[in-house]
N, C-alpha and C positions, 0 to 999 in steps of 0.2 A: 663687444656686441654679441648678444646671444642669437641663436639660430632663428628665434621668433621675431626678431626686430627687422624692420625694413631699412633699406639703405636710404638715408635722407636725400631729397631731390638735389641739393647742392653738391653732395658727394657724387651722385649719379652723373650730374653735369660735368664735374671735373674728370670723372672716369671716361666719359665720352670724349672729352677733349684730349685726354691722355691717349686713348686708342687711336684717335685721328692723327695725333702727332707720331705715334708709332707707325702707322700706315705710311705717312709721309716719309719717315725715316727709312722704311723698307724700300720705298720707291726710289729714294736717292741712292741707296746701296745698289739697287738693280741697275739704275742709270750709270753709276760708276763702273759696274762690272761690264756692262755693254760697251761703254766708252773705252775701257781698257782693252777689250777684245778688238775693237776697231783700230785702236792705236797700234796694237801688235801686228794686225794685218797690214796697216799702212807702212810700218817700219820694215816688214818683210818685203813689201812691194818696192820700197825705196832701195833697199839693199840689192835686190835683184836688178832693178833698173840701172843702178850705178855700175853694175857689172857689164851691162850691154855696151857695145861700141856705139859711137855717135851716129854712124850711118846704118845701124841695124834697125829694122822695122819693129816698131812697138805699137801696142794696142791698149785701149782702155775700155772698160765696161761702160755701156750706156743703156741701162735697163737690161734687156735680154740679148742685146747685140754687142758686138765689139767694133770699135772704131779705130782706124789707124791714126796715130798721132806722132808728134816728134818727141824725142827723148827729153829735150829741154822743157817743152810744155808740160809733159807728165811730171818731171821732177819738180817744177814750180807748183803744180797742182797738189802733188803729194806733200810737199813741204808746207804748203798753206793748210792742208788738212791736219797736219801734225800740230801746227801752231794753234789752230782752232780747237783741236782736241785738248791741248795743254790748257788753254783758257777755260774750256768747259770743265775740265778736271779740277781746276782751281776753284771755280764757282761751286761745283758740287761739294768739294771738301769744306768750303765755308758754310754751305747750307747744312752739311752733315754735322759740323761742330755746333752750329746754332741749335739744331734739333736735339742733339745730345744734351746740351745745356738745358733746353726747355723741358726735355723728358725728366731730367733729374729734379728740376724745380717743381714740376707738376707732381712727381712722385712724392716729394717731401711734403707738398701742400696736401695731397690726399691722405698721407699718413697722419699728418697733424689733425686734419678734419675728423678722421676716424677715431683718434685718441680722445678728442673732445666730444 
């Protein structure tokens, strides 16, 4: 294509779809990074909580305040959070793979359209 030629509307449409898919992919990567950070925090909290004795006073965050709770309840809550995080991570990994595949397919399609 010479510099004087316009990009055909069909190619422009494919490029727009490609850009949208790239944005979705970036969003998934950011969500994964945020989730990984949350998982690390939860793992550290579980680690510290397990060190505490059963009769020791423990607290949890509830917005901007802290509420007294039992060690058992907090352990259950944190372990549930970890399971949920694992499930979310699995879903995000599947979405990431689908988007990677889609990006490759779209890129190939755009390159073929440009050649023709």
